[in-house]
N, CA, C and O atoms as a Maestro MAE file, in Angstrom:
{
 s_m_m2io_version
 :::
 2.0.0
}

f_m_ct {
 s_m_title
 :::
 protein
 m_atom[296] {
  # First column is atom index #
  i_m_mmod_type
  r_m_x_coord
  r_m_y_coord
  r_m_z_coord
  i_m_residue_number
  s_m_chain_name
  s_m_pdb_residue_name
  s_m_pdb_atom_name
  i_m_atomic_number
  :::
  1 25 -2.155 -32.353 -94.589 1 A "UNK " " N  " 7
  2 3 -2.402 -33.735 -94.972 1 A "UNK " " CA " 6
  3 2 -1.149 -34.279 -95.654 1 A "UNK " " C  " 6
  4 15 -0.516 -33.582 -96.447 1 A "UNK " " O  " 8
  5 25 -0.806 -35.484 -95.354 2 A "UNK " " N  " 7
  6 3 0.375 -36.124 -95.926 2 A "UNK " " CA " 6
  7 2 0.043 -36.590 -97.341 2 A "UNK " " C  " 6
  8 15 -1.028 -37.157 -97.562 2 A "UNK " " O  " 8
  9 25 0.956 -36.358 -98.322 3 A "UNK " " N  " 7
  10 3 0.676 -36.747 -99.714 3 A "UNK " " CA " 6
  11 2 0.271 -38.211 -99.868 3 A "UNK " " C  " 6
  12 15 -0.574 -38.526 -100.706 3 A "UNK " " O  " 8
  13 25 0.849 -39.098 -99.086 4 A "UNK " " N  " 7
  14 3 0.482 -40.514 -99.168 4 A "UNK " " CA " 6
  15 2 -0.982 -40.738 -98.833 4 A "UNK " " C  " 6
  16 15 -1.631 -41.614 -99.407 4 A "UNK " " O  " 8
  17 25 -1.503 -39.945 -97.903 5 A "UNK " " N  " 7
  18 3 -2.911 -40.066 -97.531 5 A "UNK " " CA " 6
  19 2 -3.819 -39.735 -98.712 5 A "UNK " " C  " 6
  20 15 -4.827 -40.408 -98.930 5 A "UNK " " O  " 8
  21 25 -3.467 -38.706 -99.470 6 A "UNK " " N  " 7
  22 3 -4.259 -38.347 -100.650 6 A "UNK " " CA " 6
  23 2 -4.237 -39.467 -101.678 6 A "UNK " " C  " 6
  24 15 -5.258 -39.792 -102.284 6 A "UNK " " O  " 8
  25 25 -3.071 -40.048 -101.866 7 A "UNK " " N  " 7
  26 3 -2.952 -41.152 -102.818 7 A "UNK " " CA " 6
  27 2 -3.787 -42.338 -102.361 7 A "UNK " " C  " 6
  28 15 -4.481 -42.962 -103.164 7 A "UNK " " O  " 8
  29 25 -3.719 -42.648 -101.065 8 A "UNK " " N  " 7
  30 3 -4.508 -43.758 -100.530 8 A "UNK " " CA " 6
  31 2 -6.002 -43.500 -100.694 8 A "UNK " " C  " 6
  32 15 -6.755 -44.403 -101.060 8 A "UNK " " O  " 8
  33 25 -6.428 -42.278 -100.426 9 A "UNK " " N  " 7
  34 3 -7.844 -41.935 -100.568 9 A "UNK " " CA " 6
  35 2 -8.286 -42.023 -102.023 9 A "UNK " " C  " 6
  36 15 -9.373 -42.514 -102.325 9 A "UNK " " O  " 8
  37 25 -7.432 -41.541 -102.916 10 A "UNK " " N  " 7
  38 3 -7.760 -41.601 -104.346 10 A "UNK " " CA " 6
  39 2 -7.857 -43.042 -104.811 10 A "UNK " " C  " 6
  40 15 -8.753 -43.391 -105.580 10 A "UNK " " O  " 8
  41 25 -6.941 -43.880 -104.350 11 A "UNK " " N  " 7
  42 3 -6.959 -45.296 -104.722 11 A "UNK " " CA " 6
  43 2 -8.226 -45.967 -104.204 11 A "UNK " " C  " 6
  44 15 -8.867 -46.732 -104.925 11 A "UNK " " O  " 8
  45 25 -8.582 -45.685 -102.968 12 A "UNK " " N  " 7
  46 3 -9.792 -46.265 -102.384 12 A "UNK " " CA " 6
  47 2 -11.033 -45.827 -103.153 12 A "UNK " " C  " 6
  48 15 -11.907 -46.643 -103.448 12 A "UNK " " O  " 8
  49 25 -11.108 -44.546 -103.474 13 A "UNK " " N  " 7
  50 3 -12.253 -44.032 -104.230 13 A "UNK " " CA " 6
  51 2 -12.335 -44.683 -105.611 13 A "UNK " " C  " 6
  52 15 -13.420 -45.028 -106.078 13 A "UNK " " O  " 8
  53 25 -11.193 -44.844 -106.251 14 A "UNK " " N  " 7
  54 3 -11.155 -45.504 -107.557 14 A "UNK " " CA " 6
  55 2 -11.645 -46.947 -107.453 14 A "UNK " " C  " 6
  56 15 -12.399 -47.407 -108.310 14 A "UNK " " O  " 8
  57 25 -11.224 -47.658 -106.416 15 A "UNK " " N  " 7
  58 3 -11.664 -49.045 -106.222 15 A "UNK " " CA " 6
  59 2 -13.171 -49.116 -106.008 15 A "UNK " " C  " 6
  60 15 -13.840 -50.000 -106.544 15 A "UNK " " O  " 8
  61 25 -13.695 -48.191 -105.231 16 A "UNK " " N  " 7
  62 3 -15.141 -48.173 -104.974 16 A "UNK " " CA " 6
  63 2 -15.913 -47.965 -106.272 16 A "UNK " " C  " 6
  64 15 -16.877 -48.681 -106.544 16 A "UNK " " O  " 8
  65 25 -15.493 -46.990 -107.071 17 A "UNK " " N  " 7
  66 3 -16.176 -46.719 -108.342 17 A "UNK " " CA " 6
  67 2 -16.040 -47.895 -109.308 17 A "UNK " " C  " 6
  68 15 -16.997 -48.242 -110.000 17 A "UNK " " O  " 8
  69 25 -14.873 -48.501 -109.357 18 A "UNK " " N  " 7
  70 3 -14.659 -49.638 -110.246 18 A "UNK " " CA " 6
  71 2 -15.542 -50.813 -109.822 18 A "UNK " " C  " 6
  72 15 -16.150 -51.467 -110.668 18 A "UNK " " O  " 8
  73 25 -15.614 -51.083 -108.510 19 A "UNK " " N  " 7
  74 3 -16.450 -52.181 -108.025 19 A "UNK " " CA " 6
  75 2 -17.921 -51.951 -108.363 19 A "UNK " " C  " 6
  76 15 -18.624 -52.884 -108.754 19 A "UNK " " O  " 8
  77 25 -18.385 -50.716 -108.213 20 A "UNK " " N  " 7
  78 3 -19.778 -50.403 -108.562 20 A "UNK " " CA " 6
  79 2 -20.026 -50.612 -110.052 20 A "UNK " " C  " 6
  80 15 -21.064 -51.144 -110.445 20 A "UNK " " O  " 8
  81 25 -19.073 -50.193 -110.878 21 A "UNK " " N  " 7
  82 3 -19.222 -50.351 -112.329 21 A "UNK " " CA " 6
  83 2 -19.245 -51.823 -112.710 21 A "UNK " " C  " 6
  84 15 -20.049 -52.236 -113.545 21 A "UNK " " O  " 8
  85 25 -18.372 -52.614 -112.107 22 A "UNK " " N  " 7
  86 3 -18.329 -54.052 -112.400 22 A "UNK " " CA " 6
  87 2 -19.643 -54.706 -111.990 22 A "UNK " " C  " 6
  88 15 -20.183 -55.525 -112.735 22 A "UNK " " O  " 8
  89 25 -20.161 -54.358 -110.822 23 A "UNK " " N  " 7
  90 3 -21.427 -54.935 -110.363 23 A "UNK " " CA " 6
  91 2 -22.579 -54.552 -111.289 23 A "UNK " " C  " 6
  92 15 -23.464 -55.368 -111.546 23 A "UNK " " O  " 8
  93 25 -22.574 -53.326 -111.788 24 A "UNK " " N  " 7
  94 3 -23.629 -52.893 -112.710 24 A "UNK " " CA " 6
  95 2 -23.576 -53.686 -114.007 24 A "UNK " " C  " 6
  96 15 -24.615 -54.086 -114.532 24 A "UNK " " O  " 8
  97 25 -22.381 -53.915 -114.523 25 A "UNK " " N  " 7
  98 3 -22.231 -54.698 -115.756 25 A "UNK " " CA " 6
  99 2 -22.643 -56.141 -115.508 25 A "UNK " " C  " 6
  100 15 -23.333 -56.736 -116.336 25 A "UNK " " O  " 8
  101 25 -22.232 -56.711 -114.383 26 A "UNK " " N  " 7
  102 3 -22.611 -58.088 -114.070 26 A "UNK " " CA " 6
  103 2 -24.122 -58.222 -113.949 26 A "UNK " " C  " 6
  104 15 -24.692 -59.208 -114.418 26 A "UNK " " O  " 8
  105 25 -24.774 -57.258 -113.335 27 A "UNK " " N  " 7
  106 3 -26.231 -57.294 -113.212 27 A "UNK " " CA " 6
  107 2 -26.891 -57.223 -114.578 27 A "UNK " " C  " 6
  108 15 -27.866 -57.928 -114.837 27 A "UNK " " O  " 8
  109 25 -26.369 -56.381 -115.449 28 A "UNK " " N  " 7
  110 3 -26.920 -56.273 -116.804 28 A "UNK " " CA " 6
  111 2 -26.738 -57.580 -117.560 28 A "UNK " " C  " 6
  112 15 -27.631 -58.003 -118.295 28 A "UNK " " O  " 8
  113 25 -25.597 -58.216 -117.386 29 A "UNK " " N  " 7
  114 3 -25.361 -59.496 -118.063 29 A "UNK " " CA " 6
  115 2 -26.299 -60.568 -117.538 29 A "UNK " " C  " 6
  116 15 -26.838 -61.355 -118.317 29 A "UNK " " O  " 8
  117 25 -26.503 -60.610 -116.223 30 A "UNK " " N  " 7
  118 3 -27.433 -61.595 -115.652 30 A "UNK " " CA " 6
  119 2 -28.835 -61.368 -116.192 30 A "UNK " " C  " 6
  120 15 -29.538 -62.320 -116.532 30 A "UNK " " O  " 8
  121 25 -29.238 -60.113 -116.270 31 A "UNK " " N  " 7
  122 3 -30.578 -59.788 -116.769 31 A "UNK " " CA " 6
  123 2 -30.726 -60.266 -118.209 31 A "UNK " " C  " 6
  124 15 -31.774 -60.787 -118.589 31 A "UNK " " O  " 8
  125 25 -29.678 -60.089 -119.009 32 A "UNK " " N  " 7
  126 3 -29.728 -60.501 -120.407 32 A "UNK " " CA " 6
  127 2 -29.664 -62.011 -120.568 32 A "UNK " " C  " 6
  128 15 -29.984 -62.521 -121.642 32 A "UNK " " O  " 8
  129 25 -29.261 -62.740 -119.539 33 A "UNK " " N  " 7
  130 3 -29.127 -64.185 -119.634 33 A "UNK " " CA " 6
  131 2 -30.415 -64.924 -119.289 33 A "UNK " " C  " 6
  132 15 -30.435 -66.155 -119.301 33 A "UNK " " O  " 8
  133 25 -31.472 -64.212 -118.988 34 A "UNK " " N  " 7
  134 3 -32.751 -64.854 -118.706 34 A "UNK " " CA " 6
  135 2 -33.228 -65.508 -119.997 34 A "UNK " " C  " 6
  136 15 -33.529 -64.821 -120.973 34 A "UNK " " O  " 8
  137 25 -33.294 -66.805 -119.997 35 A "UNK " " N  " 7
  138 3 -33.653 -67.537 -121.210 35 A "UNK " " CA " 6
  139 2 -35.153 -67.432 -121.483 35 A "UNK " " C  " 6
  140 15 -35.964 -67.561 -120.566 35 A "UNK " " O  " 8
  141 25 -35.519 -67.199 -122.737 36 A "UNK " " N  " 7
  142 3 -36.940 -67.213 -123.085 36 A "UNK " " CA " 6
  143 2 -37.489 -68.633 -122.969 36 A "UNK " " C  " 6
  144 15 -36.824 -69.596 -123.349 36 A "UNK " " O  " 8
  145 25 -38.701 -68.754 -122.443 37 A "UNK " " N  " 7
  146 3 -39.291 -70.077 -122.221 37 A "UNK " " CA " 6
  147 2 -40.639 -70.250 -122.904 37 A "UNK " " C  " 6
  148 15 -41.226 -71.331 -122.856 37 A "UNK " " O  " 8
  149 25 -41.136 -69.185 -123.546 38 A "UNK " " N  " 7
  150 3 -42.478 -69.252 -124.111 38 A "UNK " " CA " 6
  151 2 -43.530 -68.774 -123.129 38 A "UNK " " C  " 6
  152 15 -44.713 -68.707 -123.461 38 A "UNK " " O  " 8
  153 25 -43.096 -68.438 -121.910 39 A "UNK " " N  " 7
  154 3 -43.973 -67.862 -120.898 39 A "UNK " " CA " 6
  155 2 -43.351 -66.567 -120.403 39 A "UNK " " C  " 6
  156 15 -42.129 -66.446 -120.315 39 A "UNK " " O  " 8
  157 25 -44.199 -65.605 -120.082 40 A "UNK " " N  " 7
  158 3 -43.719 -64.365 -119.479 40 A "UNK " " CA " 6
  159 2 -43.031 -64.717 -118.167 40 A "UNK " " C  " 6
  160 15 -43.604 -65.419 -117.334 40 A "UNK " " O  " 8
  161 25 -41.818 -64.240 -117.980 41 A "UNK " " N  " 7
  162 3 -41.052 -64.563 -116.776 41 A "UNK " " CA " 6
  163 2 -41.639 -63.907 -115.535 41 A "UNK " " C  " 6
  164 15 -41.259 -64.251 -114.416 41 A "UNK " " O  " 8
  165 25 -42.555 -62.971 -115.720 42 A "UNK " " N  " 7
  166 3 -43.156 -62.288 -114.579 42 A "UNK " " CA " 6
  167 2 -44.529 -62.850 -114.230 42 A "UNK " " C  " 6
  168 15 -44.778 -63.202 -113.076 42 A "UNK " " O  " 8
  169 25 -45.425 -62.937 -115.215 43 A "UNK " " N  " 7
  170 3 -46.811 -63.314 -114.905 43 A "UNK " " CA " 6
  171 2 -47.197 -64.707 -115.396 43 A "UNK " " C  " 6
  172 15 -48.248 -65.223 -115.017 43 A "UNK " " O  " 8
  173 25 -46.359 -65.324 -116.237 44 A "UNK " " N  " 7
  174 3 -46.646 -66.669 -116.714 44 A "UNK " " CA " 6
  175 2 -47.507 -66.739 -117.959 44 A "UNK " " C  " 6
  176 15 -47.806 -67.833 -118.438 44 A "UNK " " O  " 8
  177 25 -47.915 -65.593 -118.495 45 A "UNK " " N  " 7
  178 3 -48.723 -65.580 -119.717 45 A "UNK " " CA " 6
  179 2 -47.927 -66.180 -120.879 45 A "UNK " " C  " 6
  180 15 -46.713 -65.998 -120.967 45 A "UNK " " O  " 8
  181 25 -48.618 -66.895 -121.763 46 A "UNK " " N  " 7
  182 3 -47.971 -67.492 -122.932 46 A "UNK " " CA " 6
  183 2 -47.534 -66.380 -123.882 46 A "UNK " " C  " 6
  184 15 -48.310 -65.483 -124.212 46 A "UNK " " O  " 8
  185 25 -46.267 -66.456 -124.318 47 A "UNK " " N  " 7
  186 3 -45.707 -65.468 -125.247 47 A "UNK " " CA " 6
  187 2 -44.971 -66.208 -126.354 47 A "UNK " " C  " 6
  188 15 -44.805 -67.426 -126.288 47 A "UNK " " O  " 8
  189 25 -44.533 -65.483 -127.362 48 A "UNK " " N  " 7
  190 3 -43.750 -66.089 -128.446 48 A "UNK " " CA " 6
  191 2 -42.493 -66.745 -127.861 48 A "UNK " " C  " 6
  192 15 -41.948 -66.263 -126.868 48 A "UNK " " O  " 8
  193 25 -42.035 -67.836 -128.471 49 A "UNK " " N  " 7
  194 3 -40.903 -68.591 -127.914 49 A "UNK " " CA " 6
  195 2 -39.635 -67.769 -127.683 49 A "UNK " " C  " 6
  196 15 -38.864 -68.078 -126.775 49 A "UNK " " O  " 8
  197 25 -39.410 -66.742 -128.475 50 A "UNK " " N  " 7
  198 3 -38.176 -65.960 -128.344 50 A "UNK " " CA " 6
  199 2 -38.319 -64.761 -127.397 50 A "UNK " " C  " 6
  200 15 -37.370 -63.996 -127.221 50 A "UNK " " O  " 8
  201 25 -39.502 -64.593 -126.786 51 A "UNK " " N  " 7
  202 3 -39.793 -63.431 -125.942 51 A "UNK " " CA " 6
  203 2 -39.735 -63.832 -124.473 51 A "UNK " " C  " 6
  204 15 -40.144 -64.933 -124.103 51 A "UNK " " O  " 8
  205 25 -39.227 -62.936 -123.646 52 A "UNK " " N  " 7
  206 3 -39.107 -63.210 -122.209 52 A "UNK " " CA " 6
  207 2 -40.295 -62.678 -121.405 52 A "UNK " " C  " 6
  208 15 -40.664 -63.247 -120.378 52 A "UNK " " O  " 8
  209 25 -40.888 -61.583 -121.884 53 A "UNK " " N  " 7
  210 3 -41.963 -60.922 -121.144 53 A "UNK " " CA " 6
  211 2 -43.099 -60.571 -122.097 53 A "UNK " " C  " 6
  212 15 -42.883 -60.359 -123.291 53 A "UNK " " O  " 8
  213 25 -44.327 -60.513 -121.547 54 A "UNK " " N  " 7
  214 3 -45.479 -60.222 -122.403 54 A "UNK " " CA " 6
  215 2 -45.569 -58.743 -122.758 54 A "UNK " " C  " 6
  216 15 -46.136 -58.392 -123.793 54 A "UNK " " O  " 8
  217 25 -45.021 -57.874 -121.918 55 A "UNK " " N  " 7
  218 3 -45.023 -56.438 -122.221 55 A "UNK " " CA " 6
  219 2 -43.977 -55.730 -121.361 55 A "UNK " " C  " 6
  220 15 -43.339 -56.342 -120.504 55 A "UNK " " O  " 8
  221 25 -43.815 -54.450 -121.604 56 A "UNK " " N  " 7
  222 3 -42.792 -53.673 -120.890 56 A "UNK " " CA " 6
  223 2 -43.095 -53.571 -119.397 56 A "UNK " " C  " 6
  224 15 -42.173 -53.532 -118.583 56 A "UNK " " O  " 8
  225 25 -44.378 -53.527 -119.029 57 A "UNK " " N  " 7
  226 3 -44.722 -53.441 -117.607 57 A "UNK " " CA " 6
  227 2 -44.272 -54.691 -116.858 57 A "UNK " " C  " 6
  228 15 -43.725 -54.598 -115.760 57 A "UNK " " O  " 8
  229 25 -44.505 -55.865 -117.455 58 A "UNK " " N  " 7
  230 3 -44.073 -57.110 -116.817 58 A "UNK " " CA " 6
  231 2 -42.550 -57.163 -116.725 58 A "UNK " " C  " 6
  232 15 -41.997 -57.593 -115.713 58 A "UNK " " O  " 8
  233 25 -41.880 -56.724 -117.783 59 A "UNK " " N  " 7
  234 3 -40.415 -56.692 -117.757 59 A "UNK " " CA " 6
  235 2 -39.924 -55.789 -116.631 59 A "UNK " " C  " 6
  236 15 -39.033 -56.161 -115.867 59 A "UNK " " O  " 8
  237 25 -40.517 -54.597 -116.535 60 A "UNK " " N  " 7
  238 3 -40.102 -53.650 -115.504 60 A "UNK " " CA " 6
  239 2 -40.379 -54.197 -114.107 60 A "UNK " " C  " 6
  240 15 -39.555 -54.048 -113.205 60 A "UNK " " O  " 8
  241 25 -41.544 -54.833 -113.926 61 A "UNK " " N  " 7
  242 3 -41.870 -55.436 -112.628 61 A "UNK " " CA " 6
  243 2 -40.865 -56.526 -112.271 61 A "UNK " " C  " 6
  244 15 -40.391 -56.596 -111.137 61 A "UNK " " O  " 8
  245 25 -40.544 -57.375 -113.245 62 A "UNK " " N  " 7
  246 3 -39.591 -58.461 -113.012 62 A "UNK " " CA " 6
  247 2 -38.230 -57.894 -112.611 62 A "UNK " " C  " 6
  248 15 -37.615 -58.365 -111.654 62 A "UNK " " O  " 8
  249 25 -37.764 -56.888 -113.337 63 A "UNK " " N  " 7
  250 3 -36.458 -56.289 -113.043 63 A "UNK " " CA " 6
  251 2 -36.465 -55.595 -111.686 63 A "UNK " " C  " 6
  252 15 -35.473 -55.647 -110.960 63 A "UNK " " O  " 8
  253 25 -37.569 -54.950 -111.339 64 A "UNK " " N  " 7
  254 3 -37.685 -54.289 -110.038 64 A "UNK " " CA " 6
  255 2 -37.625 -55.329 -108.917 64 A "UNK " " C  " 6
  256 15 -36.940 -55.130 -107.914 64 A "UNK " " O  " 8
  257 25 -38.344 -56.436 -109.092 65 A "UNK " " N  " 7
  258 3 -38.329 -57.492 -108.082 65 A "UNK " " CA " 6
  259 2 -36.949 -58.139 -107.977 65 A "UNK " " C  " 6
  260 15 -36.485 -58.444 -106.879 65 A "UNK " " O  " 8
  261 25 -36.299 -58.345 -109.115 66 A "UNK " " N  " 7
  262 3 -34.954 -58.927 -109.109 66 A "UNK " " CA " 6
  263 2 -33.978 -57.998 -108.399 66 A "UNK " " C  " 6
  264 15 -33.121 -58.455 -107.642 66 A "UNK " " O  " 8
  265 25 -34.105 -56.705 -108.640 67 A "UNK " " N  " 7
  266 3 -33.233 -55.722 -107.985 67 A "UNK " " CA " 6
  267 2 -33.463 -55.746 -106.471 67 A "UNK " " C  " 6
  268 15 -32.507 -55.666 -105.699 67 A "UNK " " O  " 8
  269 25 -34.716 -55.854 -106.047 68 A "UNK " " N  " 7
  270 3 -35.018 -55.915 -104.613 68 A "UNK " " CA " 6
  271 2 -34.450 -57.191 -103.994 68 A "UNK " " C  " 6
  272 15 -33.947 -57.166 -102.871 68 A "UNK " " O  " 8
  273 25 -34.529 -58.315 -104.730 69 A "UNK " " N  " 7
  274 3 -33.946 -59.565 -104.223 69 A "UNK " " CA " 6
  275 2 -32.439 -59.421 -104.056 69 A "UNK " " C  " 6
  276 15 -31.874 -59.866 -103.056 69 A "UNK " " O  " 8
  277 25 -31.785 -58.793 -105.045 70 A "UNK " " N  " 7
  278 3 -30.330 -58.598 -104.947 70 A "UNK " " CA " 6
  279 2 -29.984 -57.713 -103.757 70 A "UNK " " C  " 6
  280 15 -29.046 -58.006 -103.015 70 A "UNK " " O  " 8
  281 25 -30.736 -56.636 -103.573 71 A "UNK " " N  " 7
  282 3 -30.451 -55.710 -102.476 71 A "UNK " " CA " 6
  283 2 -30.690 -56.344 -101.116 71 A "UNK " " C  " 6
  284 15 -29.980 -56.051 -100.154 71 A "UNK " " O  " 8
  285 25 -31.692 -57.213 -101.036 72 A "UNK " " N  " 7
  286 3 -32.006 -57.846 -99.753 72 A "UNK " " CA " 6
  287 2 -31.177 -59.106 -99.516 72 A "UNK " " C  " 6
  288 15 -31.183 -59.666 -98.419 72 A "UNK " " O  " 8
  289 25 -30.466 -59.545 -100.550 73 A "UNK " " N  " 7
  290 3 -29.620 -60.728 -100.399 73 A "UNK " " CA " 6
  291 2 -30.369 -62.040 -100.473 73 A "UNK " " C  " 6
  292 15 -29.852 -63.071 -100.041 73 A "UNK " " O  " 8
  293 25 -31.580 -62.024 -101.013 74 A "UNK " " N  " 7
  294 3 -32.347 -63.275 -101.119 74 A "UNK " " CA " 6
  295 2 -32.338 -63.799 -102.529 74 A "UNK " " C  " 6
  296 15 -32.932 -64.841 -102.804 74 A "UNK " " O  " 8
  :::
 }
 m_bond[295] {
  # First column is bond index #
  i_m_from
  i_m_to
  i_m_order
  :::
  1 1 2 1
  2 2 3 1
  3 3 4 2
  4 3 5 1
  5 5 6 1
  6 6 7 1
  7 7 8 2
  8 7 9 1
  9 9 10 1
  10 10 11 1
  11 11 12 2
  12 11 13 1
  13 13 14 1
  14 14 15 1
  15 15 16 2
  16 15 17 1
  17 17 18 1
  18 18 19 1
  19 19 20 2
  20 19 21 1
  21 21 22 1
  22 22 23 1
  23 23 24 2
  24 23 25 1
  25 25 26 1
  26 26 27 1
  27 27 28 2
  28 27 29 1
  29 29 30 1
  30 30 31 1
  31 31 32 2
  32 31 33 1
  33 33 34 1
  34 34 35 1
  35 35 36 2
  36 35 37 1
  37 37 38 1
  38 38 39 1
  39 39 40 2
  40 39 41 1
  41 41 42 1
  42 42 43 1
  43 43 44 2
  44 43 45 1
  45 45 46 1
  46 46 47 1
  47 47 48 2
  48 47 49 1
  49 49 50 1
  50 50 51 1
  51 51 52 2
  52 51 53 1
  53 53 54 1
  54 54 55 1
  55 55 56 2
  56 55 57 1
  57 57 58 1
  58 58 59 1
  59 59 60 2
  60 59 61 1
  61 61 62 1
  62 62 63 1
  63 63 64 2
  64 63 65 1
  65 65 66 1
  66 66 67 1
  67 67 68 2
  68 67 69 1
  69 69 70 1
  70 70 71 1
  71 71 72 2
  72 71 73 1
  73 73 74 1
  74 74 75 1
  75 75 76 2
  76 75 77 1
  77 77 78 1
  78 78 79 1
  79 79 80 2
  80 79 81 1
  81 81 82 1
  82 82 83 1
  83 83 84 2
  84 83 85 1
  85 85 86 1
  86 86 87 1
  87 87 88 2
  88 87 89 1
  89 89 90 1
  90 90 91 1
  91 91 92 2
  92 91 93 1
  93 93 94 1
  94 94 95 1
  95 95 96 2
  96 95 97 1
  97 97 98 1
  98 98 99 1
  99 99 100 2
  100 99 101 1
  101 101 102 1
  102 102 103 1
  103 103 104 2
  104 103 105 1
  105 105 106 1
  106 106 107 1
  107 107 108 2
  108 107 109 1
  109 109 110 1
  110 110 111 1
  111 111 112 2
  112 111 113 1
  113 113 114 1
  114 114 115 1
  115 115 116 2
  116 115 117 1
  117 117 118 1
  118 118 119 1
  119 119 120 2
  120 119 121 1
  121 121 122 1
  122 122 123 1
  123 123 124 2
  124 123 125 1
  125 125 126 1
  126 126 127 1
  127 127 128 2
  128 127 129 1
  129 129 130 1
  130 130 131 1
  131 131 132 2
  132 131 133 1
  133 133 134 1
  134 134 135 1
  135 135 136 2
  136 135 137 1
  137 137 138 1
  138 138 139 1
  139 139 140 2
  140 139 141 1
  141 141 142 1
  142 142 143 1
  143 143 144 2
  144 143 145 1
  145 145 146 1
  146 146 147 1
  147 147 148 2
  148 147 149 1
  149 149 150 1
  150 150 151 1
  151 151 152 2
  152 151 153 1
  153 153 154 1
  154 154 155 1
  155 155 156 2
  156 155 157 1
  157 157 158 1
  158 158 159 1
  159 159 160 2
  160 159 161 1
  161 161 162 1
  162 162 163 1
  163 163 164 2
  164 163 165 1
  165 165 166 1
  166 166 167 1
  167 167 168 2
  168 167 169 1
  169 169 170 1
  170 170 171 1
  171 171 172 2
  172 171 173 1
  173 173 174 1
  174 174 175 1
  175 175 176 2
  176 175 177 1
  177 177 178 1
  178 178 179 1
  179 179 180 2
  180 179 181 1
  181 181 182 1
  182 182 183 1
  183 183 184 2
  184 183 185 1
  185 185 186 1
  186 186 187 1
  187 187 188 2
  188 187 189 1
  189 189 190 1
  190 190 191 1
  191 191 192 2
  192 191 193 1
  193 193 194 1
  194 194 195 1
  195 195 196 2
  196 195 197 1
  197 197 198 1
  198 198 199 1
  199 199 200 2
  200 199 201 1
  201 201 202 1
  202 202 203 1
  203 203 204 2
  204 203 205 1
  205 205 206 1
  206 206 207 1
  207 207 208 2
  208 207 209 1
  209 209 210 1
  210 210 211 1
  211 211 212 2
  212 211 213 1
  213 213 214 1
  214 214 215 1
  215 215 216 2
  216 215 217 1
  217 217 218 1
  218 218 219 1
  219 219 220 2
  220 219 221 1
  221 221 222 1
  222 222 223 1
  223 223 224 2
  224 223 225 1
  225 225 226 1
  226 226 227 1
  227 227 228 2
  228 227 229 1
  229 229 230 1
  230 230 231 1
  231 231 232 2
  232 231 233 1
  233 233 234 1
  234 234 235 1
  235 235 236 2
  236 235 237 1
  237 237 238 1
  238 238 239 1
  239 239 240 2
  240 239 241 1
  241 241 242 1
  242 242 243 1
  243 243 244 2
  244 243 245 1
  245 245 246 1
  246 246 247 1
  247 247 248 2
  248 247 249 1
  249 249 250 1
  250 250 251 1
  251 251 252 2
  252 251 253 1
  253 253 254 1
  254 254 255 1
  255 255 256 2
  256 255 257 1
  257 257 258 1
  258 258 259 1
  259 259 260 2
  260 259 261 1
  261 261 262 1
  262 262 263 1
  263 263 264 2
  264 263 265 1
  265 265 266 1
  266 266 267 1
  267 267 268 2
  268 267 269 1
  269 269 270 1
  270 270 271 1
  271 271 272 2
  272 271 273 1
  273 273 274 1
  274 274 275 1
  275 275 276 2
  276 275 277 1
  277 277 278 1
  278 278 279 1
  279 279 280 2
  280 279 281 1
  281 281 282 1
  282 282 283 1
  283 283 284 2
  284 283 285 1
  285 285 286 1
  286 286 287 1
  287 287 288 2
  288 287 289 1
  289 289 290 1
  290 290 291 1
  291 291 292 2
  292 291 293 1
  293 293 294 1
  294 294 295 1
  295 295 296 2
  :::
 }
}
């Protein structure tokens, strides 16, 4: 194998890992930017004004659905 090929492969692998890390951070930031509205963002139940979800199950369902939307491109 030519040394340049190893360098190119290492660079490509580094770019792939960096892109995945950036996307993970961006997704976390988007998730944290969901503004509280006084209603559960998943089921619509009335909650305290500073709360986004009525419970952990609704939060998990919302995040699971959001992840599926991102993966499907919708």
